[in-house]
TORGU-151796 format. One line per 5 residues: their letters; for each residue x, z, y of N, C-alpha, C, O, CB. Coordinates in pm, 1 decimal. Atoms other than C-alpha are relative to their C-alpha. Glycine has a CB too. Layout:
# residues N
a) X/Z/Y/X/Z/Y/X/Z/Y/X/Z/Y/X/Z/Y ~ ...;
//
This chain:
# residues 120
meqpa) -7.1/-119.1/78.8/5546.3/9185.2/8393.5/147.0/33.1/-29.2/219.9/-51.6/-80.8/-80.5/-16.6/-129.7 ~ -137.4/-41.7/21.1/5874.6/9381.4/8375.6/20.6/46.5/-141.8/-63.8/114.4/-200.3/38.3/109.4/96.9 ~ -34.0/-46.2/134.0/6044.0/9436.0/8045.6/110.5/103.3/12.5/197.0/90.3/99.2/43.5/-118.4/-92.2 ~ -105.7/-101.3/-7.5/6259.5/9741.2/7982.6/133.7/-59.6/-42.0/139.9/-151.3/-124.0/-34.5/121.5/-88.5 ~ -134.2/45.3/34.5/6634.4/9690.6/7964.2/35.1/46.2/-141.3/-9.3/152.6/-184.4/103.9/52.8/102.2;
paaas) -42.6/-43.2/132.8/6790.2/9701.9/7619.1/76.5/132.7/8.2/131.1/166.6/113.2/87.5/-108.4/-66.3 ~ -63.8/-131.9/2.1/6934.0/10039.4/7516.9/148.5/-8.9/36.1/199.6/76.5/108.6/-16.4/64.6/-138.0 ~ -142.7/13.2/-29.1/7293.9/9915.5/7532.6/23.2/-25.1/148.8/117.7/28.2/206.9/61.3/-113.6/-83.1 ~ -14.1/30.2/-142.4/7246.0/9779.9/7884.6/-25.0/124.1/84.2/45.0/146.8/182.9/-96.2/-111.9/41.2 ~ 28.2/-120.2/-78.3/7094.8/10104.2/8009.8/112.3/101.5/-14.6/140.8/175.8/79.3/-133.3/62.3/-43.1;
avmes) -113.1/-90.9/18.1/7384.9/10300.9/7860.1/117.3/-42.7/88.3/185.7/41.5/146.5/43.2/4.3/-148.2 ~ -107.0/50.3/-85.8/7631.8/10077.1/8043.8/-31.4/30.3/145.3/57.2/70.7/220.6/20.1/-151.2/-20.1 ~ 40.4/-26.4/-138.2/7435.6/10114.9/8367.8/19.0/148.1/33.9/62.4/181.7/144.0/-147.4/-41.8/22.4 ~ -16.7/-143.2/-25.0/7439.0/10493.9/8332.7/147.2/36.5/10.0/185.1/122.3/89.7/-67.0/82.1/-110.6 ~ -142.9/-32.3/-4.0/7813.1/10496.8/8264.9/64.7/-48.7/128.0/171.1/0.8/165.1/71.5/-60.5/-119.7;
mapsa) -54.1/52.8/-124.7/7870.9/10299.7/8586.3/-48.4/78.9/121.2/-12.6/45.7/234.3/-37.7/-146.1/15.4 ~ 51.8/-80.4/-109.8/7692.1/10560.3/8796.4/116.3/64.9/74.0/215.6/101.1/10.9/-99.1/107.5/-51.7 ~ -110.5/-56.8/-77.3/7909.7/10697.8/9080.0/43.7/137.6/-48.3/161.9/170.6/-38.2/-39.0/8.7/144.1 ~ -37.8/-132.9/44.4/7900.6/11048.6/8935.7/85.7/-5.1/-126.3/154.6/92.0/-157.7/-123.9/83.9/-24.4 ~ -76.0/10.2/123.4/8059.0/10920.6/8612.4/145.1/-41.8/25.9/228.6/-32.8/-64.1/-66.8/-99.0/-94.0;
iaphp) -134.7/45.7/-30.8/8369.5/10788.0/8790.0/84.8/120.2/40.4/55.8/187.8/139.2/-1.7/-107.5/112.6 ~ -89.7/-111.3/-30.1/8648.1/11044.8/8783.6/111.9/-50.0/90.6/159.5/-162.1/73.1/58.1/62.4/-130.5 ~ -110.3/42.8/-86.3/8912.7/11032.6/9056.2/128.2/-13.0/-81.4/153.8/65.4/-172.8/20.3/99.6/116.6 ~ -126.4/23.3/71.2/9245.5/10898.0/8937.7/97.9/111.4/37.7/108.1/147.6/154.9/59.9/-141.9/34.6 ~ -90.1/-112.5/-29.8/9505.4/11176.2/8907.1/112.6/-35.6/97.4/164.9/52.6/165.5/60.4/51.5/-128.2;
llsds) -105.9/37.6/-94.2/9761.8/10974.4/9106.2/-42.9/15.7/145.1/40.5/37.4/233.0/42.8/-143.0/-24.7 ~ 47.2/-9.5/-138.0/9541.0/10988.7/9414.3/20.1/139.1/58.7/23.8/155.6/180.7/-146.1/-37.5/7.2 ~ -23.2/-136.0/-50.0/9597.1/11362.5/9437.1/147.4/37.4/0.7/182.5/146.9/44.6/-76.8/99.8/-83.6 ~ -144.6/-24.9/2.4/9976.3/11336.2/9387.6/57.6/-23.0/139.9/42.9/-131.0/197.0/71.0/-92.1/-104.7 ~ -53.3/10.9/-136.6/10152.5/11404.9/9718.2/113.2/-103.5/7.6/130.4/-167.9/111.1/50.9/137.5/48.6;
rfrdl) -107.1/100.8/0.1/10450.7/11183.8/9616.9/-58.9/-140.5/9.3/-4.3/-226.8/78.0/87.0/12.9/-127.4 ~ 65.5/131.1/-3.7/10214.7/10889.8/9560.6/-54.8/-28.2/139.5/-36.8/-137.7/192.7/-113.5/-7.2/-104.4 ~ 54.3/18.9/-136.0/10039.0/10941.2/9894.9/112.2/-24.3/100.2/97.4/-105.3/191.7/-83.2/123.0/43.0 ~ -114.7/19.9/-88.0/10378.3/10967.3/10066.2/58.3/-140.3/-17.0/93.9/-205.7/81.1/107.5/105.9/-27.9 ~ -49.1/135.3/26.5/10495.1/10646.0/9897.8/-89.6/-104.9/64.7/-40.1/-198.6/127.3/9.3/-24.9/-150.6;
vrkrr) 94.1/94.9/-59.4/10181.6/10461.2/10007.4/15.8/-2.4/151.8/15.1/-109.2/213.1/-145.0/36.0/-38.2 ~ -16.6/-7.3/-145.5/10228.2/10583.6/10365.0/129.8/-66.9/43.8/131.1/-141.7/141.6/-2.0/146.2/47.0 ~ -128.9/60.1/-35.7/10596.6/10483.2/10372.3/-2.3/-151.8/-15.2/46.9/-224.4/71.1/111.3/58.8/-86.3 ~ 6.3/145.4/21.2/10530.7/10139.2/10225.7/-85.2/-67.2/106.3/-49.3/-172.8/158.5/-55.9/-31.7/-139.2 ~ 88.8/58.3/-101.4/10244.5/10075.2/10464.9/68.1/-2.6/136.5/61.1/-103.0/207.4/-132.0/79.2/8.2;
tfawt) -69.3/-6.0/-128.8/10447.4/10187.8/10767.0/110.4/-104.9/7.2/124.9/-173.9/108.2/58.7/140.0/22.9 ~ -108.6/97.6/3.1/10744.1/9973.5/10663.6/-53.8/-141.9/7.7/-1.1/-224.1/82.7/83.9/17.5/-126.4 ~ 58.1/134.8/-1.6/10528.1/9667.0/10596.4/-56.9/-33.4/137.8/-38.0/-144.9/186.6/-110.3/-12.3/-107.1 ~ 55.2/26.5/-133.0/10347.0/9701.3/10930.3/110.2/-15.8/104.3/96.1/-94.7/197.7/-94.8/112.4/41.3 ~ -112.2/14.0/-93.0/10678.3/9745.2/11112.6/58.1/-141.1/-8.0/80.9/-205.6/94.3/109.4/105.0/-30.3;
ltllm) -52.8/135.9/16.0/10812.9/9421.0/10965.4/-100.2/-105.0/48.8/-61.5/-205.4/108.7/35.7/-26.0/-147.1 ~ 103.1/94.0/-45.3/10482.5/9245.6/11033.7/-2.9/-8.7/152.0/-7.0/-118.2/208.1/-138.0/41.9/-52.9 ~ 1.8/0.2/-146.9/10479.8/9351.0/11399.0/126.5/-63.3/57.6/120.7/-132.7/159.1/-15.3/142.9/53.3 ~ -124.5/63.7/-43.9/10843.4/9247.4/11436.9/-9.6/-152.0/-10.8/29.5/-223.8/81.3/118.7/51.3/-83.1 ~ 12.3/145.1/19.4/10769.9/8902.2/11295.2/-99.9/-59.5/99.2/-75.4/-166.2/155.5/-43.5/-31.8/-144.8;
laiyf) 98.3/49.1/-97.4/10460.3/8861.7/11513.0/58.6/-3.7/140.6/33.2/-97.5/216.4/-125.6/87.9/-1.8 ~ -62.4/-2.3/-133.0/10659.1/8961.5/11821.4/95.4/-118.2/17.0/98.5/-180.7/123.1/75.9/133.0/22.1 ~ -93.2/113.0/-7.4/10924.6/8699.7/11742.9/-75.6/-131.1/16.4/-41.2/-212.4/102.2/88.7/-5.5/-125.7 ~ 76.0/124.5/-9.8/10670.3/8423.1/11687.3/-73.7/-11.5/132.7/-74.8/-118.4/193.7/-99.0/-9.9/-114.6 ~ 71.6/7.4/-127.3/10463.5/8512.9/11992.6/96.8/-21.2/116.1/63.7/-91.9/211.4/-82.4/127.5/22.5;
afilt) -98.6/23.0/-105.7/10777.5/8528.5/12208.2/39.4/-147.0/4.3/53.5/-204.7/112.2/124.5/88.1/-21.4 ~ -34.7/142.6/5.5/10869.5/8178.4/12090.1/-112.5/-85.7/57.3/-87.8/-174.2/139.2/30.2/-42.6/-145.0 ~ 114.6/79.2/-46.2/10519.7/8039.6/12150.9/-22.5/19.8/149.9/-48.9/-76.3/222.1/-127.4/38.4/-78.4 ~ 19.6/-25.0/-142.9/10487.9/8208.4/12490.2/111.6/-62.2/83.9/87.6/-107.4/195.9/-7.5/150.4/26.6 ~ -109.7/67.9/-70.5/10829.5/8076.2/12591.1/-28.8/-149.0/10.3/-7.8/-209.8/115.2/135.0/23.5/-72.3;
lafsp) 36.6/141.9/-3.6/10715.9/7726.5/12495.8/-113.3/-26.6/98.8/-114.6/-129.5/166.4/-40.6/-47.6/-139.6 ~ 116.6/21.2/-85.6/10392.0/7770.8/12688.1/31.5/19.6/148.1/-12.9/-59.4/231.4/-111.4/93.7/-40.8 ~ -17.5/-35.6/-139.9/10517.2/7930.1/13010.0/137.1/-32.6/58.7/152.7/-35.3/180.8/-25.5/143.6/16.1 ~ -133.3/32.9/-51.2/10885.6/7840.3/13035.9/70.3/-96.4/-95.8/175.3/-63.8/-151.0/84.7/128.9/19.5 ~ -58.2/92.6/97.0/10956.3/7533.4/12823.6/138.9/-50.2/39.5/214.7/-95.4/-46.4/-91.7/-117.4/-18.4;
qllgq) -131.1/47.7/-42.3/11260.2/7442.9/13032.6/112.6/83.6/-60.0/224.1/33.8/-75.1/9.7/1.5/151.7 ~ -103.5/-83.0/62.6/11449.3/7737.0/12875.0/43.6/-58.0/-134.2/163.0/-67.3/-162.9/-50.7/143.5/-19.0 ~ -31.9/54.0/131.4/11427.7/7586.3/12528.1/31.5/-149.4/6.3/82.5/-206.8/-89.9/-115.2/24.9/-95.9 ~ -24.7/142.1/-15.1/11453.6/7233.0/12661.8/135.5/-33.6/58.8/170.4/-150.9/71.8/-105.1/-59.2/84.2 ~ -133.6/24.8/-56.2/11799.8/7276.9/12812.8/94.8/-45.0/-110.3/93.6/11.0/-219.9/55.3/127.3/70.3;
pivag) -98.2/42.6/100.4/12073.7/7090.1/12630.0/104.6/109.1/-24.9/142.3/182.6/66.4/69.1/-130.0/44.9 ~ -105.9/-96.2/33.5/12329.8/7304.4/12448.2/130.4/-43.1/67.0/201.1/38.3/126.4/18.8/11.1/-154.8 ~ -118.2/57.9/-64.4/12608.3/7075.4/12568.9/-51.5/-106.3/96.7/-132.6/-191.2/59.6/102.3/-61.3/-106.4 ~ 45.7/96.1/-100.4/12558.6/6878.3/12888.9/25.1/-142.7/-47.8/134.2/-176.0/-94.0/70.7/24.4/134.9 ~ -10.2/140.3/37.4/12492.0/6512.8/12815.6/-33.0/-26.0/-146.7/-41.3/-141.9/-187.4/137.9/-49.7/29.5;
epmtw) 35.5/16.5/142.2/12404.7/6573.4/12447.5/-149.9/22.3/-17.4/-210.1/97.8/59.1/81.0/99.2/-90.5 ~ 145.2/-9.1/13.6/12048.3/6540.2/12316.9/-52.3/130.0/-63.1/-170.7/160.7/-49.1/-47.2/-114.3/-80.8 ~ 50.5/-120.9/68.7/12029.7/6867.0/12116.9/-24.5/111.9/100.4/63.2/146.3/179.6/100.1/47.5/-109.1 ~ 37.6/-106.1/-92.7/11846.4/7141.4/12305.5/1.3/135.2/-71.0/16.3/142.6/-192.9/-138.9/-27.7/60.7 ~ 0.6/-135.1/55.0/11830.9/7519.6/12258.7/-122.2/26.4/-88.6/-120.3/119.0/-169.6/4.5/101.4/112.8;
gipvg) 120.7/-19.9/80.7/11484.8/7487.9/12103.3/24.6/-20.3/-149.1/-39.1/44.9/-231.8/-108.6/-94.0/46.2 ~ -26.7/28.8/141.8/11627.1/7349.9/11777.9/66.3/119.5/-69.6/14.6/164.5/-171.9/89.6/-124.9/-13.3 ~ -57.5/-116.3/69.0/11862.3/7638.9/11689.6/-89.1/124.0/7.3/-88.5/205.7/-84.9/135.6/32.4/58.7 ~ 91.5/-114.3/-7.9/11606.4/7892.0/11811.6/-108.7/-12.9/-106.7/-143.3/85.6/-172.0/-63.8/10.0/141.4 ~ 100.4/22.8/105.0/11343.5/7735.9/11581.7/55.0/26.6/-138.6/-10.3/91.3/-220.4/-52.0/-142.1/7.0;
fgmfv) -62.4/-28.4/129.7/11582.1/7740.9/11286.5/31.2/148.2/-13.8/20.9/204.7/-122.7/128.4/-82.5/-17.4 ~ -27.1/-143.9/2.5/11678.1/8095.1/11380.1/-122.3/80.4/-38.9/-111.4/183.8/-104.7/50.3/46.1/134.8 ~ 123.5/-69.3/39.3/11315.7/8197.3/11342.8/-19.7/-6.3/-150.9/-64.2/90.9/-211.9/-121.9/-61.4/71.8 ~ 8.4/8.9/146.4/11320.6/8067.5/10984.8/97.8/96.8/-65.8/64.3/162.4/-164.3/28.4/-144.0/-47.3 ~ -100.9/-90.0/55.6/11639.7/8262.6/10918.2/-47.4/145.3/10.2/-33.8/222.4/-84.8/135.5/-18.0/73.1;
vtfal) 50.7/-136.5/-17.9/11486.3/8580.7/11061.4/-114.7/27.0/-97.2/-123.1/135.7/-154.2/-47.0/22.3/145.9 ~ 110.2/-16.7/94.4/11173.1/8526.2/10850.6/52.1/26.7/-140.2/6.9/120.4/-206.1/-89.7/-123.8/-0.1 ~ -56.6/-21.0/133.5/11376.3/8492.7/10530.3/74.2/133.0/-8.2/69.7/199.9/-111.4/94.4/-115.0/-36.6 ~ -71.7/-127.4/-0.1/11590.4/8792.1/10629.7/-97.7/117.3/-10.5/-71.9/212.4/-84.3/85.5/13.3/127.3 ~ 98.1/-108.2/7.1/11284.4/9011.9/10684.0/-62.1/7.8/-139.2/-85.3/117.0/-191.0/-109.5/-19.8/106.0;
vavyv) 52.2/0.2/137.5/11143.5/8904.9/10347.3/103.7/59.7/-94.6/69.0/137.9/-183.1/-37.8/-144.4/-45.1 ~ -106.2/-54.0/85.4/11479.7/8982.5/10185.2/12.1/151.2/16.3/30.9/222.7/-82.1/134.2/-67.1/32.4 ~ -5.3/-144.6/-24.8/11486.6/9327.2/10348.5/-116.4/69.1/-69.9/-98.5/173.3/-132.9/-2.8/30.1/152.1 ~ 116.4/-60.6/65.2/11134.8/9399.0/10224.6/17.1/2.7/-151.8/-10.1/104.3/-215.7/-128.1/-76.6/37.3 ~ -17.7/6.6/146.1/11214.5/9284.3/9869.5/108.6/97.5/-44.2/92.3/166.6/-144.7/36.1/-144.4/-45.0;
wrans) -105.8/-93.3/35.6/11539.5/9481.5/9863.6/-51.6/143.1/1.2/-26.3/220.1/-91.4/118.5/-14.5/95.3 ~ 50.3/-137.8/-9.3/11365.2/9797.3/9979.5/-103.0/28.3/-107.9/-103.6/136.9/-166.0/-61.0/25.7/138.0 ~ 100.4/-19.5/104.6/11075.3/9749.5/9739.7/66.4/18.7/-136.2/24.2/103.1/-215.4/-97.1/-119.1/-4.3 ~ -65.8/-7.4/130.7/11310.8/9697.1/9446.0/93.7/119.2/-13.2/108.6/172.7/-123.1/76.8/-126.5/-25.4 ~ -97.4/-108.2/12.3/11564.6/9967.1/9527.4/-60.4/137.2/30.0/-37.6/232.5/-44.4/116.7/-25.4/92.7;
vhdgi) 51.9/-129.8/-41.4/11376.9/10244.2/9705.1/-136.5/28.2/-62.2/-155.1/128.8/-130.7/-9.5/6.8/152.0 ~ 137.5/-26.6/43.8/11009.2/10210.3/9623.3/-14.3/1.4/-151.2/-87.7/84.1/-205.3/-93.4/-103.2/58.0 ~ 12.4/2.4/146.1/11051.4/10119.0/9256.7/54.5/127.8/-62.3/1.1/174.6/-162.9/73.2/-121.3/-57.7 ~ -52.5/-126.9/50.0/11263.1/10430.7/9201.8/-100.5/112.4/16.4/-116.6/195.8/-72.6/129.0/35.6/71.3 ~ 101.5/-103.0/-23.4/10994.3/10648.0/9354.5/-117.6/-18.9/-96.0/-170.0/78.0/-150.8/-49.2/-4.0/147.0;
vesir) 110.0/28.5/92.8/10726.0/10475.6/9145.9/36.6/47.1/-140.5/-45.8/106.2/-210.3/-33.3/-151.5/-1.0 ~ -42.7/-41.0/134.1/10927.5/10537.5/8831.0/0.1/152.0/-13.9/-40.0/204.7/-117.7/139.5/-55.5/-30.9 ~ 2.1/-147.5/6.8/10970.0/10907.3/8913.4/-142.5/53.0/-2.0/-169.9/154.1/-66.8/76.4/60.7/119.1 ~ 140.7/-42.1/3.6/10595.8/10935.9/8977.7/-56.6/-25.0/-139.7/-130.9/58.1/-192.1/-84.2/-76.1/107.8 ~ 48.0/29.5/136.2/10525.5/10768.1/8641.5/51.9/103.2/-99.2/-22.2/148.7/-186.4/43.6/-141.5/-43.8;
qgagk) -57.0/-99.1/91.2/10760.8/11007.2/8464.1/-70.2/134.3/17.9/-96.4/204.6/-79.7/152.0/15.1/23.7 ~ 68.6/-126.9/-26.7/10591.9/11303.6/8632.8/-144.4/-2.9/-44.4/-198.1/99.6/-86.5/6.7/33.4/147.1 ~ 140.6/10.6/38.8/10241.6/11172.5/8558.1/-15.9/8.0/-150.1/-121.2/48.9/-199.0/-60.1/-129.6/51.5 ~ 8.6/-2.0/145.6/10321.7/11143.5/8187.2/11.7/140.1/-57.7/-20.2/161.7/-174.6/106.9/-87.5/-58.8 ~ -21.2/-136.6/49.4/10399.9/11515.4/8160.3/-126.2/80.9/0.4/-124.8/197.7/-38.3/103.9/70.2/82.1;
//
């Protein structure tokens, strides 16, 4: 036997109905949509760059390991694979630094101007 929901619960359920949800005013702001597009494009560009670097390294190891296995100096044990591997870490940190710099300098300024405009 089903029991009816309490009055408070039914009021909450009605307020959660899709028709009761109003669109957020920022979603219609062209500056906000432009910011989202720019951030997404920039993030995907850096992501694809990083993936290309890692896949190039892995594919080099898989199909031409002798390139990274050559000694830097003849007769010495250190090969080109070691500095290339460390270089990948440096590139990774550099890309993260570029993203953080851009987010803090460019994107945060745009966000602040959108906030100031939304408050009016």
